[in-house]
C-alpha positions in Angstrom: -16.1 113.2 -79.6 -15.7 109.5 -79.2 -17.6 107.5 -81.9 -19.8 104.8 -80.3 -20.6 102.8 -83.4 -17.7 100.6 -84.6 -16.5 100.1 -88.2 -15.7 96.6 -89.6 -13.6 96.9 -92.8 -12.9 94.0 -95.1 -9.3 94.0 -96.4 -8.2 92.7 -99.8 -6.0 93.8 -102.7 -6.9 97.5 -102.3 -6.1 97.6 -98.6 -3.2 95.2 -98.1 -0.5 97.9 -98.5 0.8 98.8 -95.0 0.4 102.5 -95.5 -3.2 102.3 -96.8 -4.1 100.0 -93.9 -2.5 102.3 -91.3 -4.5 105.2 -92.8 -7.7 103.1 -92.6 -7.0 102.3 -88.9 -6.4 106.0 -88.2 -9.6 106.9 -90.1 -11.6 104.8 -87.7 -11.4 101.0 -88.4 -12.0 99.0 -85.3 -12.2 95.5 -86.7 -10.6 94.0 -89.8 -12.6 91.3 -91.7 -10.7 88.6 -93.6 -13.1 87.2 -96.2 -12.3 83.4 -96.5 -14.4 83.3 -99.7 -11.3 84.6 -101.5 -7.6 83.8 -101.3 -5.6 81.0 -99.9 -4.7 80.2 -96.3 -1.3 81.8 -96.5 -2.9 85.0 -97.9 -5.0 85.3 -94.7 -2.1 84.5 -92.4 0.0 87.2 -94.1 -2.8 89.8 -93.9 -3.5 89.0 -90.2 0.2 89.7 -89.5 0.0 92.9 -91.5 -3.1 94.0 -89.5 -1.3 93.3 -86.2 1.8 95.3 -87.3 -0.3 98.2 -88.6 -2.4 98.4 -85.4 0.8 98.4 -83.3 2.2 101.2 -85.4 -1.0 103.2 -84.8 -0.8 102.5 -81.1 -4.1 100.6 -80.7 -5.5 97.1 -80.6 -8.1 96.2 -83.2 -10.0 92.9 -83.7 -9.6 90.5 -86.5 -12.7 88.7 -87.8 -12.3 85.6 -90.0 -15.4 85.3 -92.1 -16.0 81.7 -93.3 -17.2 81.1 -96.9 -19.9 78.6 -96.0 -21.9 76.5 -98.5 -21.8 78.6 -101.6 -24.4 77.0 -103.9 -23.3 77.9 -107.4 -23.7 77.1 -111.0 -20.6 75.7 -112.9 -18.7 77.3 -115.7 -19.8 78.0 -119.3 -17.8 77.1 -122.4 -17.6 80.7 -123.4 -17.7 82.2 -119.9 -21.2 83.5 -120.0 -24.6 83.3 -121.8 -27.7 85.5 -122.1 -31.0 84.0 -121.0 -34.2 85.3 -122.6 -37.3 85.5 -120.4 -39.7 82.6 -121.2 -36.9 80.3 -122.5 -36.1 76.9 -121.1 -32.9 76.3 -119.1 -31.5 73.2 -117.4 -29.3 73.0 -114.3 -27.6 69.6 -114.4 -25.4 68.3 -111.7 -23.7 66.0 -114.2 -22.9 68.7 -116.8 -19.2 69.5 -117.2 -19.2 72.7 -119.2 -22.3 74.9 -119.7 -23.9 76.3 -122.9 -27.0 78.2 -123.9 -29.2 75.3 -122.9 -27.7 73.9 -119.7 -25.1 74.5 -117.0 -23.5 72.4 -114.3 -23.8 72.6 -110.5 -21.1 72.6 -107.8 -23.6 71.5 -105.2 -24.7 68.1 -106.5 -27.5 67.6 -103.9 -29.5 70.6 -105.3 -31.9 68.4 -107.4 -33.0 66.5 -104.2 -33.9 69.8 -102.4 -36.3 71.0 -105.1 -39.8 70.4 -106.4 -41.8 71.7 -109.3 -42.9 75.4 -108.9 -40.0 76.2 -106.7 -38.4 79.6 -107.6 -34.6 79.8 -108.0 -32.8 83.1 -107.8 -29.4 83.3 -109.5 -26.7 86.1 -109.3 -28.2 87.8 -106.2 -31.7 87.5 -107.6 -31.1 89.3 -110.9 -32.1 86.1 -112.8 -35.2 84.2 -111.8 -36.0 80.6 -112.8 -39.1 78.5 -112.1 -38.6 74.8 -111.6 -40.8 72.7 -114.1 -39.6 69.2 -113.2 -36.6 67.3 -111.9 -35.3 64.4 -113.9 -32.4 62.6 -112.2 -29.6 65.1 -111.8 -31.3 67.7 -114.1 -33.4 70.5 -112.9 -35.6 71.7 -115.9 -36.7 75.4 -115.5 -38.4 78.2 -117.3 -36.7 81.6 -117.2 -39.0 84.1 -115.5 -36.5 87.0 -115.5 -33.6 86.7 -117.9 -30.3 88.5 -118.3 -26.6 87.8 -118.5 -25.4 84.7 -116.6 -21.7 84.1 -116.2 -19.5 81.4 -114.5 -20.0 80.4 -110.8 -22.9 82.6 -109.9 -24.7 81.8 -106.7 -28.1 80.1 -106.4 -30.8 80.7 -103.7 -34.2 79.2 -103.4 -37.0 81.8 -102.7 -38.1 81.2 -99.1 -34.9 79.2 -98.3 -34.9 75.5 -97.5 -31.7 74.3 -99.2 -30.1 71.5 -97.1 -26.4 72.4 -97.6 -24.6 72.2 -94.2 -23.4 75.5 -92.7 -19.9 74.2 -92.2 -18.1 72.7 -95.2 -14.8 70.8 -95.2 -13.2 74.1 -96.4 -14.7 76.0 -93.5 -13.3 73.4 -91.0 -9.8 73.9 -92.4 -10.3 77.7 -92.5 -11.1 77.6 -88.8 -7.8 76.0 -88.1 -6.1 78.7 -90.2 -7.9 81.5 -88.3 -6.9 80.0 -85.0 -3.2 79.9 -86.1 -3.2 83.7 -86.0 -5.7 83.9 -83.1 -8.6 85.5 -84.9 -10.7 87.4 -82.3 -14.0 86.7 -84.1 -15.2 83.8 -86.3 -18.2 84.7 -88.6 -20.2 81.6 -89.6 -22.0 81.8 -92.9 -25.5 80.4 -93.5 -26.2 78.9 -90.0 -29.7 77.3 -89.9 -29.9 76.7 -86.1 -28.0 76.8 -82.8 -26.4 73.4 -83.5 -24.4 75.0 -86.4 -23.0 77.6 -84.1 -22.2 75.2 -81.3 -20.3 73.0 -83.7 -18.3 75.9 -85.1 -17.5 77.0 -81.6 -16.3 73.6 -80.6 -14.1 73.3 -83.7 -12.6 76.8 -83.0 -12.0 76.0 -79.3 -10.2 72.7 -80.2 -8.1 74.5 -82.8 -7.3 77.2 -80.4 -6.4 74.9 -77.5 -2.6 75.1 -77.9 -2.7 78.8 -77.3 -5.8 78.7 -75.0 -7.5 81.0 -77.4 -11.3 81.0 -77.6 -12.7 83.3 -80.3 -16.1 85.0 -80.2 -18.6 83.5 -82.6 -20.7 85.7 -85.0 -23.8 84.1 -86.7 -24.4 85.6 -90.2 -28.1 85.6 -90.6 -28.7 85.0 -94.3 -31.1 82.0 -94.5 -34.8 82.4 -94.4 -35.1 79.4 -92.0 -32.8 81.1 -89.5 -35.3 83.9 -88.8 -37.8 81.8 -86.8 -34.9 80.3 -84.8 -33.2 83.7 -84.2 -33.3 83.5 -80.4 -31.7 80.0 -80.2 -29.0 81.1 -82.7 -28.4 84.2 -80.6 -28.2 82.1 -77.4 -25.5 79.9 -79.0 -23.5 82.9 -80.4 -21.7 86.0 -79.2 -23.3 88.1 -81.8 -25.0 88.2 -85.2 -24.4 89.8 -88.6 -27.3 91.2 -90.5 -26.1 89.8 -93.8 -28.5 91.6 -96.1 -27.3 90.2 -99.4 -28.3 86.5 -99.3 -31.0 87.2 -96.8 -32.7 89.7 -99.1 -32.6 87.1 -102.0 -34.3 84.5 -99.8 -36.9 86.7 -98.0 -37.3 89.5 -100.5 -35.7 93.0 -100.4 -38.8 94.6 -98.9 -38.7 92.4 -95.8 -35.1 93.2 -94.9 -35.3 96.7 -93.2 -37.8 95.6 -90.6 -35.9 92.4 -90.0 -32.7 94.4 -89.5 -34.3 96.5 -86.8 -35.8 93.3 -85.1 -32.5 91.5 -85.2 -30.5 94.4 -83.7 -33.2 94.8 -81.0 -33.1 91.1 -80.1 -29.3 91.0 -80.0 -29.1 93.9 -77.6 -31.9 92.4 -75.4 -29.9 89.2 -75.3 -26.6 90.9 -74.4 -25.2 90.0 -77.8 -23.4 92.0 -80.5 -24.9 93.1 -83.9 -23.1 94.0 -87.1 -24.9 95.5 -90.1 -23.4 94.5 -93.4 -23.8 94.5 -97.2 -23.7 97.3 -99.7 -23.6 100.0 -97.0 -21.2 102.2 -99.1 -21.4 100.3 -102.4 -21.1 103.2 -104.7 -17.7 104.1 -103.1 -16.2 101.1 -104.9 -15.8 103.6 -107.8 -16.9 107.0 -106.4 -15.1 109.2 -103.9 -18.3 110.1 -102.1 -21.3 108.0 -101.0 -24.9 108.5 -102.3 -27.5 110.1 -100.1 -29.3 106.8 -99.8 -26.1 105.1 -98.5 -25.6 107.9 -95.9 -29.2 107.3 -94.7 -28.6 103.6 -94.6 -25.5 103.8 -92.4 -27.2 106.4 -90.2 -30.3 104.3 -89.7 -28.3 101.3 -88.7 -26.6 103.5 -86.1 -30.0 104.7 -84.8 -31.2 101.0 -84.8 -28.5 100.4 -82.2 -26.1 98.3 -84.2 -22.6 97.7 -82.7 -20.9 98.1 -86.0 -21.4 98.9 -89.7 -19.3 96.9 -92.2 -17.7 97.4 -95.5 -17.0 94.7 -98.1 -15.7 95.4 -101.6 -15.6 99.1 -100.8 -12.4 98.6 -98.8 -11.3 95.2 -100.1 -11.1 96.1 -103.8 -12.5 99.6 -104.3 -10.7 102.7 -105.4 -11.3 104.7 -102.2 -10.8 102.5 -99.1 -9.5 105.3 -96.8 -12.2 107.7 -97.9 -14.9 105.1 -97.4 -13.9 104.6 -93.7 -13.6 108.4 -93.2 -17.1 108.9 -94.6 -18.6 106.1 -92.6 -17.1 107.4 -89.4 -18.5 110.9 -90.0 -22.0 109.5 -90.7 -21.9 107.5 -87.5 -20.9 110.5 -85.4 -23.6 112.7 -86.8 -26.3 110.0 -86.3 -25.1 109.5 -82.7 -25.5 113.2 -82.0 -29.2 113.0 -82.9 -29.9 109.9 -80.9 -32.3 110.4 -78.0 -31.2 108.7 -74.7 -34.0 107.2 -72.6 -32.0 105.0 -70.3 -34.5 104.7 -67.5 -37.0 102.9 -69.7 -34.5 100.1 -70.3 -34.5 99.3 -66.6 -38.3 99.1 -65.9 -38.6 95.4 -66.3 -35.0 94.2 -65.7 -34.4 91.5 -63.1 -30.9 91.0 -61.8 -29.6 87.5 -61.3 -25.9 88.2 -61.0 -24.0 90.6 -58.8 -21.7 91.7 -61.7 -24.8 92.5 -63.9 -26.3 94.5 -61.1 -23.1 96.5 -60.7 -23.1 97.2 -64.5 -26.7 98.4 -64.5 -26.0 100.5 -61.3 -23.0 102.2 -63.0 -25.1 103.1 -66.0 -28.0 104.5 -63.9 -25.6 106.5 -61.7 -23.6 107.8 -64.6 -26.7 108.9 -66.5 -28.2 110.8 -63.6 -25.0 112.4 -62.3 -23.9 113.2 -65.9 -20.4 112.0 -65.3 -17.6 112.4 -67.9 -16.8 108.6 -68.3 -17.7 105.1 -67.1 -14.7 103.0 -66.3 -14.9 99.2 -66.2 -11.8 97.5 -64.7 -12.3 94.1 -66.3 -10.7 90.8 -67.1 -13.2 89.2 -69.5 -14.9 92.4 -70.7 -18.3 91.2 -69.7 -19.2 94.2 -67.6 -18.3 96.6 -70.4 -20.4 94.5 -72.8 -23.5 94.6 -70.6 -23.2 98.3 -70.2 -22.8 98.8 -73.9 -26.2 97.1 -74.6 -27.9 100.2 -73.4 -28.0 103.6 -75.2 -26.1 106.1 -73.1 -24.2 109.2 -74.3 -21.4 108.7 -71.9 -18.3 106.9 -73.1 -17.4 103.5 -71.5 -13.8 102.6 -71.1 -12.8 98.9 -70.6 -9.4 98.9 -68.8 -7.9 95.5 -68.9 -4.4 93.8 -68.8 -5.7 91.0 -71.1 -4.8 91.6 -74.8 -7.6 89.3 -76.1 -10.1 91.3 -74.1 -8.9 94.6 -75.5 -9.3 93.2 -79.0 -12.7 91.7 -78.5 -14.0 94.9 -76.9 -13.0 96.8 -80.0 -16.3 95.7 -81.5 -18.5 96.7 -78.5 -20.7 99.8 -79.2 -19.6 102.8 -77.1 -16.7 101.0 -75.5 -13.0 102.1 -75.8 -10.7 99.3 -74.7 -7.3 100.3 -73.1 -4.5 98.4 -71.5 -4.1 98.7 -67.7 -1.7 96.5 -65.8 -2.6 94.2 -62.9 -2.2 95.1 -59.3 -3.6 93.8 -56.0 -3.5 97.4 -54.6 -6.9 99.0 -55.2 -5.6 102.6 -54.8 -2.7 102.0 -57.1 -5.0 100.7 -59.8 -7.6 103.5 -59.4 -4.9 106.1 -59.7 -3.4 104.4 -62.7 -6.8 104.3 -64.3 -7.3 108.1 -63.8 -3.8 108.8 -65.1 -4.4 106.7 -68.2 -7.7 108.6 -69.0 -6.0 111.9 -68.4 -3.1 111.0 -70.7 -5.6 110.0 -73.4 -7.4 113.3 -73.0 -10.7 111.5 -72.1 -11.1 113.3 -68.8 -9.7 116.4 -67.0 -8.9 116.9 -63.4 -12.1 117.5 -61.4 -14.3 115.5 -63.8 -16.6 113.0 -62.1 -16.3 109.3 -63.2 -17.9 106.0 -62.3 -15.6 103.1 -61.8 -16.4 99.4 -61.5 -14.1 96.5 -60.5 -13.9 93.1 -58.8 -12.8 92.7 -55.2 -10.3 91.4 -54.2 -8.1 93.3 -56.7 -5.8 91.3 -58.9 -7.8 88.2 -59.0 -10.0 86.9 -61.9 -13.6 87.2 -60.7 -16.9 88.9 -61.1 -17.3 92.7 -60.8 -18.7 93.5 -57.4 -17.7 97.1 -56.6 -18.7 100.5 -57.8 -17.2 103.9 -56.9 -18.1 107.5 -57.9 -15.0 109.7 -57.9 -13.5 112.9 -59.0 -10.4 112.7 -61.2 -7.3 113.8 -59.3 -8.9 113.0 -55.8 -8.1 109.7 -54.1 
């Protein structure tokens, strides 16, 4: 059974060994995430090369996602590494403080005092410590500790409800985009975008950096700021997909609000013909345990049933003890959830209006495949758009994107229910259709006599929109 939901795995020290990485790819990784919050540029360049080599050795193309750090708003360092804050005590965040102590600590984001006012609530260390702002005096933010605990160096700061003014793209991010384009990252994930402008700027920088190789990456907006929620549609319109980044988002909007937001975001992404990735703590316990908790199994399964394109690991595969087992467990959960998913394809088409021929063909292929119960849907594609449009609808028939374009194969690795495969160009339609059937037969995806639906663009061999659809039996021309 072909798994529809894709797996994005973060690699790091635990998964940078070629053998481990190859095992992860064979276990089901479709996209590798390079986390630019850690490591130097050369580390990412070397890991990208390692990914390409491992994928080639496994005989498949997988996508690389460069995940930018963004404006991490953090406290500074303490003289002794950490302190313990008592609830009800006073504590000062001071932009001019060099080395922290029990009473005060510095800030790496010097503009923070300007963003705050008395009664604002600050959440440190992913919300484990809560401070209430009493007053701001120059560079110093005077607070009362509402919820205390251990506080150590460089922990993150969020404001409850969002509203911090730090720009989405830092100077480091701009350099990191250049690094990512040096190895032709297929996706760029932008951290903390507040609006469409942030995404447009990131895309322009990536396109400029990719110009020497004519490489244009897909842009993923990580939704983790409260102020991004009301502007979700404009952010979607300026992006190729979104990541439901549940960590920082939960800190800003509250844990209880996140599950409903997750469902809404995935629904909106699919309706806008965009991608959706669900991330953060999906298999967190597998950092140290060989099996997931029941709650984690339900979490991954629910994201699948929500219609997410991909589920993502972070520390589980980057630094955990069981990177391969994590991917295996995730893949098994996805398959089981997909088996139980109810397909109601016709309802998706009730209010659809077609404005483009290629979109009409994509919808026509889905409708035909669903009612004829064909074995596979085959999109002969240059850009991958036809396969993407098809994948926005819940159908239990596998979609194969056959393309000669390497970049399209890699991008389509993230599309739900799409298997990308390489198929050479030809201007002869019959040659291409036979080659497509032979490829699917060789992969074991179909058998002779199976019915398939094929879409392509006429005239064959030219870059252009899909405008043709054919129902055919495998082995008959």
